[in-house]
ZADRENZA-71039 format. One record per atom (N, C-alpha, C): residue number from 0; atom name; x, y, z. Coordinates in Angstrom, 3 decimals, decimal comma. Atoms other than C-alpha are relative to their C-alpha. Layout:
N
+-----+------+----------+----------+----------+
!   n ! atom !       px !       py !       pz !
+-----+------+----------+----------+----------+
! NUM !   CA !        X !        Y !        Z !
...
+-----+------+----------+----------+----------+
end
This chain:
158
+-----+------+----------+----------+----------+
!   n ! atom !       px !       py !       pz !
+-----+------+----------+----------+----------+
!   0 !    N !    0,841 !   -1,176 !    0,000 !
!   0 !   CA !    0,000 !    0,000 !    0,000 !
!   0 !    C !    0,890 !    1,244 !    0,000 !
!   1 !    N !   -0,752 !   -1,246 !    0,091 !
!   1 !   CA !    1,345 !    3,413 !   -0,955 !
!   1 !    C !   -0,595 !    1,019 !    0,965 !
!   2 !    N !    0,527 !   -0,905 !   -1,028 !
!   2 !   CA !    0,914 !    5,604 !    2,153 !
!   2 !    C !    0,123 !    1,460 !   -0,395 !
!   3 !    N !   -0,141 !   -1,403 !    0,401 !
!   3 !   CA !    1,998 !    8,777 !    0,362 !
!   3 !    C !   -1,263 !    0,522 !   -0,679 !
!   4 !    N !    1,232 !   -0,445 !    0,654 !
!   4 !   CA !   -1,344 !    8,848 !   -1,472 !
!   4 !    C !   -1,145 !    0,203 !    0,985 !
!   5 !    N !    1,040 !   -0,202 !   -1,018 !
!   5 !   CA !   -3,308 !    8,900 !    1,794 !
!   5 !    C !   -0,049 !    1,475 !    0,346 !
!   6 !    N !    0,158 !   -1,427 !   -0,292 !
!   6 !   CA !   -4,720 !   12,334 !    2,393 !
!   6 !    C !    0,310 !    0,277 !    1,468 !
!   7 !    N !   -0,391 !   -0,387 !   -1,346 !
!   7 !   CA !   -3,199 !   14,023 !    5,423 !
!   7 !    C !   -1,111 !    0,820 !    0,646 !
!   8 !    N !    1,041 !   -0,771 !   -0,677 !
!   8 !   CA !   -5,468 !   15,525 !    8,075 !
!   8 !    C !    0,278 !    1,490 !   -0,070 !
!   9 !    N !   -0,091 !   -1,457 !    0,042 !
!   9 !   CA !   -6,116 !   19,255 !    8,207 !
!   9 !    C !    0,671 !    0,567 !    1,247 !
!  10 !    N !   -0,642 !   -0,408 !   -1,247 !
!  10 !   CA !   -4,172 !   19,391 !   11,501 !
!  10 !    C !    0,998 !    1,121 !   -0,224 !
!  11 !    N !   -1,034 !   -0,997 !    0,245 !
!  11 !   CA !   -1,347 !   21,418 !    9,956 !
!  11 !    C !   -0,612 !    1,383 !   -0,232 !
!  12 !    N !    0,666 !   -1,277 !    0,251 !
!  12 !   CA !   -3,737 !   24,145 !    8,761 !
!  12 !    C !   -0,492 !    0,601 !    1,309 !
!  13 !    N !    0,520 !   -0,547 !   -1,249 !
!  13 !   CA !   -5,439 !   24,504 !   12,118 !
!  13 !    C !    1,140 !    0,323 !    0,966 !
!  14 !    N !   -1,154 !   -0,281 !   -0,847 !
!  14 !   CA !   -2,065 !   24,356 !   13,894 !
!  14 !    C !    0,647 !    1,321 !   -0,388 !
!  15 !    N !   -0,610 !   -1,266 !    0,419 !
!  15 !   CA !   -0,653 !   27,192 !   11,776 !
!  15 !    C !   -0,921 !    1,169 !    0,327 !
!  16 !    N !    0,936 !   -1,069 !   -0,348 !
!  16 !   CA !   -3,818 !   29,239 !   12,335 !
!  16 !    C !    0,067 !    0,284 !    1,496 !
!  17 !    N !   -0,087 !   -0,184 !   -1,457 !
!  17 !   CA !   -3,613 !   28,650 !   16,097 !
!  17 !    C !    1,318 !    0,665 !    0,382 !
!  18 !    N !   -1,298 !   -0,627 !   -0,272 !
!  18 !   CA !    0,105 !   29,517 !   16,134 !
!  18 !    C !   -0,017 !    1,462 !   -0,420 !
!  19 !    N !    0,109 !   -1,387 !    0,437 !
!  19 !   CA !   -0,632 !   32,655 !   14,116 !
!  19 !    C !   -0,856 !    0,786 !    0,990 !
!  20 !    N !    0,862 !   -0,670 !   -0,980 !
!  20 !   CA !   -3,417 !   33,495 !   16,570 !
!  20 !    C !    0,799 !    0,372 !    1,249 !
!  21 !    N !   -0,800 !   -0,297 !   -1,196 !
!  21 !   CA !   -0,971 !   33,262 !   19,494 !
!  21 !    C !    1,006 !    1,123 !   -0,249 !
!  22 !    N !   -0,935 !   -1,092 !    0,287 !
!  22 !   CA !    1,638 !   35,460 !   17,817 !
!  22 !    C !   -0,761 !    1,299 !   -0,257 !
!  23 !    N !    0,832 !   -1,187 !    0,210 !
!  23 !   CA !   -1,133 !   37,839 !   16,755 !
!  23 !    C !   -0,490 !    0,562 !    1,328 !
!  24 !    N !    0,398 !   -0,454 !   -1,337 !
!  24 !   CA !   -2,219 !   37,978 !   20,399 !
!  24 !    C !    1,098 !    0,878 !    0,606 !
!  25 !    N !   -1,119 !   -0,842 !   -0,432 !
!  25 !   CA !    1,246 !   39,321 !   21,235 !
!  25 !    C !   -0,075 !    1,353 !   -0,707 !
!  26 !    N !    0,095 !   -1,234 !    0,768 !
!  26 !   CA !    0,941 !   41,878 !   18,435 !
!  26 !    C !   -1,212 !    0,833 !    0,395 !
!  27 !    N !    1,222 !   -0,714 !   -0,391 !
!  27 !   CA !   -2,624 !   42,764 !   19,438 !
!  27 !    C !    0,173 !    0,665 !    1,361 !
!  28 !    N !   -0,236 !   -0,580 !   -1,328 !
!  28 !   CA !   -1,543 !   43,332 !   23,029 !
!  28 !    C !    0,877 !    1,243 !   -0,103 !
!  29 !    N !   -0,877 !   -1,158 !    0,209 !
!  29 !   CA !    1,272 !   45,628 !   21,922 !
!  29 !    C !   -0,784 !    1,120 !   -0,690 !
!  30 !    N !    0,812 !   -0,959 !    0,738 !
!  30 !   CA !   -1,105 !   47,343 !   19,495 !
!  30 !    C !   -0,970 !    0,715 !    0,939 !
!  31 !    N !    1,031 !   -0,527 !   -0,893 !
!  31 !   CA !   -3,858 !   47,833 !   22,085 !
!  31 !    C !    0,598 !    0,930 !    1,057 !
!  32 !    N !   -0,599 !   -0,791 !   -1,081 !
!  32 !   CA !   -1,612 !   49,079 !   24,885 !
!  32 !    C !    0,749 !    1,231 !   -0,515 !
!  33 !    N !   -0,727 !   -1,165 !    0,512 !
!  33 !   CA !    0,584 !   51,309 !   22,755 !
!  33 !    C !   -0,964 !    1,039 !   -0,568 !
!  34 !    N !    0,991 !   -0,954 !    0,504 !
!  34 !   CA !   -2,511 !   52,856 !   21,140 !
!  34 !    C !   -0,530 !    0,859 !    1,143 !
!  35 !    N !    0,455 !   -0,772 !   -1,168 !
!  35 !   CA !   -3,705 !   53,894 !   24,613 !
!  35 !    C !    1,053 !    1,059 !    0,347 !
!  36 !    N !   -1,075 !   -0,950 !   -0,271 !
!  36 !   CA !   -0,311 !   55,517 !   25,212 !
!  36 !    C !    0,013 !    1,118 !   -1,052 !
!  37 !    N !   -0,052 !   -0,991 !    1,074 !
!  37 !   CA !   -0,265 !   57,255 !   21,803 !
!  37 !    C !   -1,218 !    0,928 !    0,017 !
!  38 !    N !    1,226 !   -0,808 !   -0,030 !
!  38 !   CA !   -3,833 !   58,494 !   22,348 !
!  38 !    C !    0,165 !    1,218 !    0,904 !
!  39 !    N !   -0,269 !   -1,152 !   -0,855 !
!  39 !   CA !   -2,487 !   60,805 !   25,050 !
!  39 !    C !    0,602 !    1,164 !   -0,779 !
!  40 !    N !   -0,724 !   -1,008 !    0,754 !
!  40 !   CA !   -0,585 !   62,697 !   22,359 !
!  40 !    C !   -0,570 !    0,283 !   -1,389 !
!  41 !    N !    0,490 !   -0,118 !    1,372 !
!  41 !   CA !   -2,460 !   62,170 !   19,074 !
!  41 !    C !   -1,501 !   -0,256 !   -0,051 !
!  42 !    N !    1,428 !    0,295 !    0,179 !
!  42 !   CA !   -6,003 !   61,999 !   17,716 !
!  42 !    C !   -0,183 !   -1,507 !   -0,221 !
!  43 !    N !    0,314 !    1,426 !    0,021 !
!  43 !   CA !   -7,761 !   58,616 !   17,508 !
!  43 !    C !    0,624 !   -0,734 !   -1,190 !
!  44 !    N !   -0,516 !    0,699 !    1,185 !
!  44 !   CA !   -6,854 !   57,644 !   13,910 !
!  44 !    C !    1,512 !   -0,116 !   -0,002 !
!  45 !    N !   -1,468 !    0,021 !   -0,047 !
!  45 !   CA !   -3,199 !   58,570 !   14,342 !
!  45 !    C !    0,495 !   -0,961 !    1,075 !
!  46 !    N !   -0,424 !    0,908 !   -1,069 !
!  46 !   CA !   -2,955 !   56,661 !   17,627 !
!  46 !    C !   -0,202 !   -1,462 !   -0,400 !
!  47 !    N !    0,218 !    1,364 !    0,513 !
!  47 !   CA !   -4,439 !   53,536 !   15,965 !
!  47 !    C !    1,116 !   -0,350 !   -0,982 !
!  48 !    N !   -1,072 !    0,178 !    0,978 !
!  48 !   CA !   -1,929 !   53,935 !   13,124 !
!  48 !    C !    1,338 !   -0,295 !    0,685 !
!  49 !    N !   -1,280 !    0,182 !   -0,698 !
!  49 !   CA !    1,056 !   54,273 !   15,493 !
!  49 !    C !    0,029 !   -1,289 !    0,824 !
!  50 !    N !    0,072 !    1,260 !   -0,751 !
!  50 !   CA !   -0,109 !   51,386 !   17,695 !
!  50 !    C !    0,206 !   -1,197 !   -0,917 !
!  51 !    N !   -0,140 !    1,085 !    0,966 !
!  51 !   CA !   -0,367 !   49,160 !   14,630 !
!  51 !    C !    1,453 !   -0,125 !   -0,462 !
!  52 !    N !   -1,396 !    0,048 !    0,443 !
!  52 !   CA !    3,110 !   50,120 !   13,397 !
!  52 !    C !    0,912 !   -0,577 !    1,078 !
!  53 !    N !   -0,797 !    0,531 !   -1,112 !
!  53 !   CA !    4,597 !   49,410 !   16,821 !
!  53 !    C !   -0,154 !   -1,515 !    0,087 !
!  54 !    N !    0,264 !    1,441 !   -0,085 !
!  54 !   CA !    2,953 !   45,980 !   16,911 !
!  54 !    C !    0,597 !   -0,757 !   -1,187 !
!  55 !    N !   -0,545 !    0,651 !    1,193 !
!  55 !   CA !    4,080 !   45,169 !   13,360 !
!  55 !    C !    1,495 !   -0,250 !    0,148 !
!  56 !    N !   -1,442 !    0,150 !   -0,194 !
!  56 !   CA !    7,727 !   45,759 !   14,186 !
!  56 !    C !    0,291 !   -1,076 !    1,044 !
!  57 !    N !   -0,214 !    0,961 !   -1,095 !
!  57 !   CA !    7,479 !   43,738 !   17,419 !
!  57 !    C !   -0,341 !   -1,427 !   -0,428 !
!  58 !    N !    0,502 !    1,347 !    0,275 !
!  58 !   CA !    5,658 !   40,792 !   15,832 !
!  58 !    C !    0,609 !   -0,700 !   -1,210 !
!  59 !    N !   -0,540 !    0,658 !    1,196 !
!  59 !   CA !    7,675 !   40,085 !   12,656 !
!  59 !    C !    0,723 !   -1,309 !    0,319 !
!  60 !    N !   -0,799 !    1,202 !   -0,292 !
!  60 !   CA !   10,179 !   37,611 !   14,142 !
!  60 !    C !   -0,848 !   -1,120 !    0,611 !
!  61 !    N !    0,836 !    1,097 !   -0,511 !
!  61 !   CA !    7,658 !   35,663 !   16,295 !
!  61 !    C !   -0,935 !   -0,583 !   -1,063 !
!  62 !    N !    0,877 !    0,507 !    1,056 !
!  62 !   CA !    5,317 !   35,417 !   13,300 !
!  62 !    C !    0,775 !   -0,893 !   -0,949 !
!  63 !    N !   -0,851 !    0,786 !    0,911 !
!  63 !   CA !    8,117 !   34,179 !   11,048 !
!  63 !    C !    0,383 !   -1,342 !    0,606 !
!  64 !    N !   -0,529 !    1,220 !   -0,617 !
!  64 !   CA !    9,511 !   31,645 !   13,509 !
!  64 !    C !   -1,077 !   -0,963 !    0,465 !
!  65 !    N !    0,959 !    0,886 !   -0,666 !
!  65 !   CA !    6,433 !   30,322 !   15,276 !
!  65 !    C !   -1,280 !   -0,222 !   -0,790 !
!  66 !    N !    1,282 !    0,161 !    0,673 !
!  66 !   CA !    3,312 !   30,982 !   13,241 !
!  66 !    C !    0,132 !   -0,736 !   -1,324 !
!  67 !    N !   -0,142 !    0,607 !    1,312 !
!  67 !   CA !    4,649 !   29,932 !    9,859 !
!  67 !    C !    1,239 !   -0,878 !   -0,122 !
!  68 !    N !   -1,173 !    0,883 !   -0,018 !
!  68 !   CA !    7,717 !   27,896 !   10,864 !
!  68 !    C !    0,976 !    0,324 !   -1,123 !
!  69 !    N !   -0,880 !   -0,437 !    1,085 !
!  69 !   CA !    9,848 !   29,937 !    8,477 !
!  69 !    C !    1,304 !    0,561 !    0,551 !
!  70 !    N !   -1,175 !   -0,534 !   -0,661 !
!  70 !   CA !   12,725 !   30,558 !   10,857 !
!  70 !    C !    1,305 !   -0,239 !   -0,728 !
!  71 !    N !   -1,272 !    0,354 !    0,639 !
!  71 !   CA !   15,362 !   28,930 !    8,677 !
!  71 !    C !   -0,110 !   -0,009 !   -1,525 !
!  72 !    N !    0,175 !   -0,006 !    1,452 !
!  72 !   CA !   14,260 !   29,798 !    5,150 !
!  72 !    C !    1,146 !    0,669 !   -0,739 !
!  73 !    N !   -1,049 !   -0,748 !    0,664 !
!  73 !   CA !   17,170 !   32,107 !    4,441 !
!  73 !    C !   -0,535 !    1,142 !   -0,851 !
!  74 !    N !    0,640 !   -1,043 !    0,804 !
!  74 !   CA !   14,701 !   34,558 !    2,893 !
!  74 !    C !   -0,518 !    1,137 !    0,871 !
!  75 !    N !    0,527 !   -0,977 !   -0,956 !
!  75 !   CA !   14,287 !   36,932 !    5,834 !
!  75 !    C !   -0,185 !    1,373 !   -0,619 !
!  76 !    N !    0,124 !   -1,315 !    0,635 !
!  76 !   CA !   14,904 !   40,061 !    3,761 !
!  76 !    C !   -1,233 !    0,100 !   -0,867 !
!  77 !    N !    1,187 !    0,018 !    0,870 !
!  77 !   CA !   12,309 !   39,162 !    1,139 !
!  77 !    C !   -1,271 !   -0,128 !    0,817 !
!  78 !    N !    1,185 !    0,193 !   -0,849 !
!  78 !   CA !    9,893 !   37,974 !    3,813 !
!  78 !    C !   -0,344 !    1,271 !    0,760 !
!  79 !    N !    0,250 !   -1,252 !   -0,730 !
!  79 !   CA !   10,316 !   41,226 !    5,749 !
!  79 !    C !   -0,685 !    1,012 !   -0,918 !
!  80 !    N !    0,633 !   -0,925 !    0,951 !
!  80 !   CA !    9,453 !   43,256 !    2,640 !
!  80 !    C !   -1,457 !   -0,394 !   -0,229 !
!  81 !    N !    1,371 !    0,463 !    0,215 !
!  81 !   CA !    6,389 !   41,111 !    1,917 !
!  81 !    C !   -0,835 !    0,171 !    1,270 !
!  82 !    N !    0,688 !   -0,148 !   -1,284 !
!  82 !   CA !    5,474 !   41,176 !    5,633 !
!  82 !    C !   -0,500 !    1,433 !    0,171 !
!  83 !    N !    0,388 !   -1,397 !   -0,184 !
!  83 !   CA !    5,445 !   44,960 !    5,698 !
!  83 !    C !   -0,982 !    0,480 !   -1,066 !
!  84 !    N !    1,005 !   -0,340 !    1,019 !
!  84 !   CA !    3,497 !   45,214 !    2,413 !
!  84 !    C !   -1,379 !   -0,502 !    0,446 !
!  85 !    N !    1,269 !    0,547 !   -0,510 !
!  85 !   CA !    0,793 !   42,915 !    3,815 !
!  85 !    C !   -0,441 !    0,804 !    1,215 !
!  86 !    N !    0,321 !   -0,786 !   -1,191 !
!  86 !   CA !    0,977 !   44,857 !    7,078 !
!  86 !    C !   -0,601 !    1,353 !   -0,374 !
!  87 !    N !    0,566 !   -1,279 !    0,439 !
!  87 !   CA !    0,283 !   48,104 !    5,189 !
!  87 !    C !   -1,456 !   -0,146 !   -0,435 !
!  88 !    N !    1,388 !    0,260 !    0,396 !
!  88 !   CA !   -2,863 !   46,598 !    3,668 !
!  88 !    C !   -0,859 !   -0,193 !    1,245 !
!  89 !    N !    0,752 !    0,254 !   -1,236 !
!  89 !   CA !   -3,990 !   45,332 !    7,073 !
!  89 !    C !   -0,095 !    1,268 !    0,855 !
!  90 !    N !    0,034 !   -1,285 !   -0,706 !
!  90 !   CA !   -3,104 !   48,729 !    8,564 !
!  90 !    C !   -1,136 !    0,862 !   -0,529 !
!  91 !    N !    1,105 !   -0,772 !    0,593 !
!  91 !   CA !   -5,477 !   50,440 !    6,130 !
!  91 !    C !   -1,341 !   -0,568 !    0,441 !
!  92 !    N !    1,232 !    0,642 !   -0,478 !
!  92 !   CA !   -8,144 !   47,899 !    7,102 !
!  92 !    C !   -0,255 !    0,409 !    1,448 !
!  93 !    N !    0,194 !   -0,295 !   -1,418 !
!  93 !   CA !   -7,581 !   48,488 !   10,818 !
!  93 !    C !   -0,385 !    1,454 !    0,255 !
!  94 !    N !    0,296 !   -1,409 !   -0,225 !
!  94 !   CA !   -7,525 !   52,282 !   10,715 !
!  94 !    C !   -1,368 !    0,351 !   -0,586 !
!  95 !    N !    1,286 !   -0,297 !    0,643 !
!  95 !   CA !  -10,432 !   52,496 !    8,267 !
!  95 !    C !   -1,185 !   -0,569 !    0,754 !
!  96 !    N !    1,106 !    0,642 !   -0,719 !
!  96 !   CA !  -12,638 !   50,017 !   10,109 !
!  96 !    C !   -0,162 !    0,612 !    1,392 !
!  97 !    N !    0,081 !   -0,604 !   -1,337 !
!  97 !   CA !  -11,779 !   51,519 !   13,520 !
!  97 !    C !   -0,688 !    1,359 !   -0,055 !
!  98 !    N !    0,598 !   -1,330 !    0,123 !
!  98 !   CA !  -12,645 !   55,048 !   12,397 !
!  98 !    C !   -1,459 !   -0,088 !   -0,432 !
!  99 !    N !    1,378 !    0,203 !    0,445 !
!  99 !   CA !  -15,787 !   53,850 !   10,584 !
!  99 !    C !   -0,873 !   -0,452 !    1,163 !
! 100 !    N !    0,766 !    0,532 !   -1,131 !
! 100 !   CA !  -16,953 !   51,867 !   13,622 !
! 100 !    C !   -0,246 !    1,078 !    1,052 !
! 101 !    N !    0,157 !   -1,071 !   -0,983 !
! 101 !   CA !  -16,342 !   54,809 !   15,944 !
! 101 !    C !   -1,021 !    1,035 !   -0,478 !
! 102 !    N !    0,866 !   -1,061 !    0,516 !
! 102 !   CA !  -18,096 !   57,347 !   13,712 !
! 102 !    C !   -1,426 !   -0,440 !   -0,272 !
! 103 !    N !    1,317 !    0,403 !    0,482 !
! 103 !   CA !  -21,021 !   55,299 !   12,422 !
! 103 !    C !   -0,713 !   -1,045 !    0,848 !
! 104 !    N !    0,648 !    1,002 !   -0,857 !
! 104 !   CA !  -21,685 !   52,671 !   15,092 !
! 104 !    C !    0,122 !    0,385 !    1,468 !
! 105 !    N !   -0,198 !   -0,223 !   -1,443 !
! 105 !   CA !  -20,135 !   53,388 !   18,492 !
! 105 !    C !   -0,569 !    1,338 !    0,466 !
! 106 !    N !    0,482 !   -1,316 !   -0,436 !
! 106 !   CA !  -20,823 !   57,127 !   18,725 !
! 106 !    C !   -1,521 !    0,155 !   -0,120 !
! 107 !    N !    1,449 !   -0,195 !    0,093 !
! 107 !   CA !  -24,409 !   57,123 !   17,356 !
! 107 !    C !   -0,838 !   -0,977 !    0,833 !
! 108 !    N !    0,825 !    1,006 !   -0,664 !
! 108 !   CA !  -25,632 !   53,871 !   18,958 !
! 108 !    C !    0,331 !   -0,200 !    1,477 !
! 109 !    N !   -0,404 !    0,186 !   -1,400 !
! 109 !   CA !  -23,743 !   53,942 !   22,264 !
! 109 !    C !    0,499 !    1,308 !    0,619 !
! 110 !    N !   -0,458 !   -1,295 !   -0,512 !
! 110 !   CA !  -23,585 !   57,598 !   23,326 !
! 110 !    C !    0,185 !    0,022 !    1,517 !
! 111 !    N !   -0,119 !    0,018 !   -1,462 !
! 111 !   CA !  -23,901 !   56,663 !   27,021 !
! 111 !    C !    1,314 !   -0,621 !    0,478 !
! 112 !    N !   -1,315 !    0,537 !   -0,372 !
! 112 !   CA !  -20,582 !   54,798 !   26,988 !
! 112 !    C !    1,011 !    1,143 !   -0,001 !
! 113 !    N !   -1,044 !   -1,029 !   -0,032 !
! 113 !   CA !  -17,487 !   56,817 !   27,792 !
! 113 !    C !    0,702 !    0,046 !   -1,363 !
! 114 !    N !   -0,751 !   -0,075 !    1,263 !
! 114 !   CA !  -15,477 !   58,085 !   24,811 !
! 114 !    C !    1,132 !   -1,042 !   -0,062 !
! 115 !    N !   -1,067 !    1,008 !   -0,053 !
! 115 !   CA !  -12,620 !   55,795 !   25,940 !
! 115 !    C !   -0,548 !   -1,378 !   -0,384 !
! 116 !    N !    0,587 !    1,316 !    0,291 !
! 116 !   CA !  -14,894 !   52,709 !   25,826 !
! 116 !    C !   -0,417 !   -0,104 !   -1,463 !
! 117 !    N !    0,401 !    0,019 !    1,418 !
! 117 !   CA !  -16,292 !   53,639 !   22,397 !
! 117 !    C !    1,236 !   -0,114 !   -0,900 !
! 118 !    N !   -1,234 !    0,077 !    0,797 !
! 118 !   CA !  -12,777 !   54,177 !   21,027 !
! 118 !    C !    0,637 !   -1,381 !    0,090 !
! 119 !    N !   -0,639 !    1,310 !   -0,156 !
! 119 !   CA !  -11,422 !   50,933 !   22,482 !
! 119 !    C !   -0,811 !   -1,087 !   -0,713 !
! 120 !    N !    0,833 !    0,994 !    0,686 !
! 120 !   CA !  -14,386 !   48,899 !   21,198 !
! 120 !    C !    0,177 !    0,114 !   -1,513 !
! 121 !    N !   -0,192 !   -0,212 !    1,440 !
! 121 !   CA !  -13,983 !   50,436 !   17,745 !
! 121 !    C !    1,373 !   -0,495 !   -0,441 !
! 122 !    N !   -1,358 !    0,461 !    0,296 !
! 122 !   CA !  -10,257 !   49,720 !   17,834 !
! 122 !    C !    0,042 !   -1,522 !   -0,051 !
! 123 !    N !    0,012 !    1,466 !   -0,028 !
! 123 !   CA !  -10,893 !   46,068 !   18,733 !
! 123 !    C !   -0,678 !   -0,568 !   -1,257 !
! 124 !    N !    0,655 !    0,450 !    1,238 !
! 124 !   CA !  -13,304 !   45,688 !   15,782 !
! 124 !    C !    0,978 !    0,119 !   -1,175 !
! 125 !    N !   -0,999 !   -0,173 !    1,057 !
! 125 !   CA !  -10,632 !   47,113 !   13,471 !
! 125 !    C !    1,126 !   -1,016 !    0,095 !
! 126 !    N !   -1,064 !    0,999 !   -0,201 !
! 126 !   CA !   -8,018 !   44,807 !   14,989 !
! 126 !    C !   -0,453 !   -1,378 !   -0,471 !
! 127 !    N !    0,519 !    1,309 !    0,415 !
! 127 !   CA !  -10,244 !   41,785 !   14,357 !
! 127 !    C !    0,025 !   -0,179 !   -1,504 !
! 128 !    N !    0,003 !    0,117 !    1,458 !
! 128 !   CA !  -10,669 !   42,506 !   10,672 !
! 128 !    C !    1,418 !    0,061 !   -0,576 !
! 129 !    N !   -1,376 !   -0,026 !    0,497 !
! 129 !   CA !   -7,001 !   43,371 !   10,212 !
! 129 !    C !    0,711 !   -1,318 !    0,312 !
! 130 !    N !   -0,547 !    1,328 !   -0,306 !
! 130 !   CA !   -6,143 !   40,040 !   11,895 !
! 130 !    C !   -0,237 !   -0,938 !   -1,179 !
! 131 !    N !    0,321 !    0,889 !    1,121 !
! 131 !   CA !   -7,925 !   38,225 !    9,069 !
! 131 !    C !    0,806 !    0,395 !   -1,249 !
! 132 !    N !   -0,788 !   -0,458 !    1,158 !
! 132 !   CA !   -6,228 !   40,380 !    6,392 !
! 132 !    C !    1,463 !   -0,425 !    0,154 !
! 133 !    N !   -1,376 !    0,413 !   -0,263 !
! 133 !   CA !   -2,850 !   39,680 !    8,010 !
! 133 !    C !    0,183 !   -1,494 !   -0,179 !
! 134 !    N !   -0,153 !    1,457 !    0,055 !
! 134 !   CA !   -3,387 !   35,941 !    8,382 !
! 134 !    C !    0,033 !   -0,495 !   -1,447 !
! 135 !    N !    0,067 !    0,520 !    1,362 !
! 135 !   CA !   -4,425 !   35,309 !    4,801 !
! 135 !    C !    1,108 !    0,593 !   -0,880 !
! 136 !    N !   -1,091 !   -0,594 !    0,765 !
! 136 !   CA !   -1,882 !   37,742 !    3,365 !
! 136 !    C !    1,332 !   -0,671 !    0,285 !
! 137 !    N !   -1,270 !    0,639 !   -0,353 !
! 137 !   CA !    1,012 !   36,210 !    5,276 !
! 137 !    C !    0,008 !   -1,466 !   -0,407 !
! 138 !    N !    0,073 !    1,417 !    0,359 !
! 138 !   CA !   -0,162 !   32,651 !    4,669 !
! 138 !    C !    0,183 !   -0,184 !   -1,510 !
! 139 !    N !   -0,019 !    0,175 !    1,451 !
! 139 !   CA !   -0,608 !   33,161 !    0,936 !
! 139 !    C !    1,209 !    0,647 !   -0,685 !
! 140 !    N !   -1,092 !   -0,708 !    0,675 !
! 140 !   CA !    2,306 !   35,524 !    0,208 !
! 140 !    C !    1,306 !    0,086 !    0,781 !
! 141 !    N !   -1,224 !   -0,350 !   -0,712 !
! 141 !   CA !    4,782 !   36,402 !    2,940 !
! 141 !    C !    0,920 !   -1,183 !    0,229 !
! 142 !    N !   -0,858 !    1,112 !   -0,408 !
! 142 !   CA !    6,067 !   33,062 !    4,186 !
! 142 !    C !   -0,187 !   -1,211 !   -0,912 !
! 143 !    N !    0,159 !    1,045 !    0,995 !
! 143 !   CA !    5,448 !   31,080 !    1,037 !
! 143 !    C !    0,775 !    0,433 !   -1,231 !
! 144 !    N !   -0,763 !   -0,332 !    1,198 !
! 144 !   CA !    7,692 !   30,951 !   -1,971 !
! 144 !    C !   -0,955 !    0,094 !   -1,181 !
! 145 !    N !    0,880 !   -0,212 !    1,153 !
! 145 !   CA !    5,753 !   32,452 !   -4,870 !
! 145 !    C !    0,760 !   -0,085 !   -1,315 !
! 146 !    N !   -0,819 !    0,040 !    1,201 !
! 146 !   CA !    8,668 !   32,379 !   -7,326 !
! 146 !    C !    0,158 !    1,357 !   -0,660 !
! 147 !    N !   -0,056 !   -1,342 !    0,588 !
! 147 !   CA !    8,192 !   36,092 !   -8,060 !
! 147 !    C !    1,420 !    0,555 !    0,029 !
! 148 !    N !   -1,361 !   -0,524 !   -0,129 !
! 148 !   CA !   11,649 !   37,036 !   -6,773 !
! 148 !    C !    0,918 !   -0,639 !   -1,040 !
! 149 !    N !   -0,857 !    0,700 !    0,959 !
! 149 !   CA !   13,320 !   34,386 !   -8,946 !
! 149 !    C !   -0,308 !    0,435 !   -1,437 !
! 150 !    N !    0,371 !   -0,463 !    1,345 !
! 150 !   CA !   11,368 !   35,528 !  -12,039 !
! 150 !    C !    0,547 !    1,397 !   -0,254 !
! 151 !    N !   -0,518 !   -1,359 !    0,153 !
! 151 !   CA !   12,343 !   39,165 !  -11,463 !
! 151 !    C !    1,509 !   -0,021 !   -0,161 !
! 152 !    N !   -1,467 !    0,081 !   -0,001 !
! 152 !   CA !   15,956 !   38,235 !  -10,810 !
! 152 !    C !    0,541 !   -0,585 !   -1,296 !
! 153 !    N !   -0,497 !    0,645 !    1,211 !
! 153 !   CA !   16,256 !   36,065 !  -13,941 !
! 153 !    C !   -0,320 !    0,764 !   -1,261 !
! 154 !    N !    0,307 !   -0,819 !    1,170 !
! 154 !   CA !   14,892 !   38,752 !  -16,259 !
! 154 !    C !    1,271 !    0,618 !   -0,574 !
! 155 !    N !   -1,188 !   -0,645 !    0,587 !
! 155 !   CA !   17,487 !   39,987 !  -18,709 !
! 155 !    C !   -0,118 !    1,517 !    0,128 !
! 156 !    N !   -0,047 !   -1,452 !   -0,123 !
! 156 !   CA !   18,518 !   43,600 !  -18,150 !
! 156 !    C !    0,165 !    0,581 !   -1,404 !
! 157 !    N !   -0,060 !   -0,589 !    1,340 !
! 157 !   CA !   17,926 !   45,749 !  -21,224 !
! 157 !    C !    0,807 !    1,246 !    0,001 !
+-----+------+----------+----------+----------+
end
């Protein structure tokens, strides 16, 4: 019997998602806490932006090593570039969704909550959607060899 043709369980997918969730929890904690700090000095959207950037820098290595088991790929430079490109997309999602949620949901529907609570709830909603953008972006592009670099590199220079 050829065991290589037996379909493997989906354990690896759920394991990588769970590992990504744990590393994202680190990033989310840094994001959440640093945003509170930045809010003392900047308006809401800017503080969300700065909190996200802080978390992105802190979470690159744990995401590479633990979430996607890419610690020894030898492609750290390329992965860092792709990581930050995906992070920029997820940043736009987080800031946009956070500001939208605050303006169109939290403020009009929950005026009795403190401004701090409305801002934090809106920030958490934005963080949730950016988590999904990050996960799928990193899974599909950042820590996976797409061959794009090799195609660009092998192009003849004119």
